[in-house]
C-alpha positions as CSV (number, residue, x, y, z in Angstrom):
1,M,-0.2,-0.1,-0.2
2,S,1.5,3.3,-1.3
3,K,2.1,6.0,2.1
4,F,-0.5,8.4,-0.6
5,V,-2.8,6.3,0.2
6,L,-2.6,5.6,3.4
7,L,-2.3,9.3,4.0
8,F,-5.9,9.4,1.9
9,V,-7.2,7.1,4.8
10,A,-5.8,9.2,7.4
11,T,-7.2,12.2,6.9
12,Y,-11.0,10.6,5.4
13,L,-11.3,9.2,8.1
14,S,-10.0,12.2,10.7
15,G,-12.1,14.7,8.7
16,L,-14.5,11.8,9.6
17,V,-14.2,12.2,13.1
18,A,-14.2,15.8,13.0
19,A,-17.3,16.6,10.8
20,A,-19.0,13.4,13.8
21,V,-17.5,15.8,17.3
22,V,-16.5,19.1,15.9
23,S,-18.1,20.4,13.5
24,P,-20.0,20.1,10.1
25,V,-17.8,22.9,8.1
26,W,-15.5,20.2,8.6
27,G,-17.7,17.6,6.6
28,F,-17.9,20.7,3.4
29,Y,-14.2,20.1,4.6
30,L,-13.7,17.2,3.6
31,Y,-15.9,16.9,0.4
32,E,-13.6,19.5,-1.3
33,L,-10.3,17.9,-0.3
34,V,-11.7,14.9,-1.5
35,Y,-13.8,17.0,-4.9
36,F,-9.6,17.8,-6.4
37,L,-7.9,14.8,-4.4
38,N,-10.9,12.7,-7.1
39,P,-9.3,9.2,-5.3
40,G,-10.4,7.1,-8.1
41,E,-8.6,8.8,-11.0
42,R,-5.0,8.3,-9.1
43,W,-1.9,6.8,-10.2
44,W,-2.3,5.5,-6.1
45,S,-5.8,3.7,-6.4
46,A,-5.4,1.4,-7.6
47,S,-5.5,0.1,-3.4
48,L,-8.4,2.2,-2.4
49,P,-12.2,-0.5,-2.8
50,T,-14.2,2.2,-5.1
51,F,-16.7,3.9,-2.3
52,G,-19.7,6.0,-2.3
53,Y,-16.6,9.2,-0.5
54,S,-18.6,11.6,-1.2
55,F,-21.7,10.5,-0.7
56,V,-20.0,8.8,3.1
57,I,-19.4,12.4,3.7
58,V,-22.7,14.3,2.9
59,I,-24.3,11.6,5.7
60,I,-22.3,12.1,7.8
61,T,-22.1,15.9,7.2
62,M,-26.2,16.8,6.8
63,I,-26.6,13.9,10.4
64,S,-24.3,16.3,12.6
65,F,-25.6,19.1,11.2
66,F,-29.5,18.1,12.4
67,Y,-28.2,17.3,16.2
68,R,-26.5,20.2,16.7
69,R,-29.9,22.3,14.0
70,K,-30.1,23.9,17.2
71,T,-26.4,25.8,17.3
72,F,-27.5,27.2,13.9
73,D,-29.9,29.9,14.3
């Protein structure tokens, strides 16, 4: 497994945790990062599974937002 794959997976998982625990804004940041990295089209993505990375980010961000919606009033 490439170092880039490990870096991507670590960043992705920490971004999901930050979106769920800290603030949904981190979900948007992670979404943008995945959008610009486009892991499915990179040379290092051979060891990554074909996965809906953006879909999972959006679901976690929406759950986090609805859980904290009173703070955004």
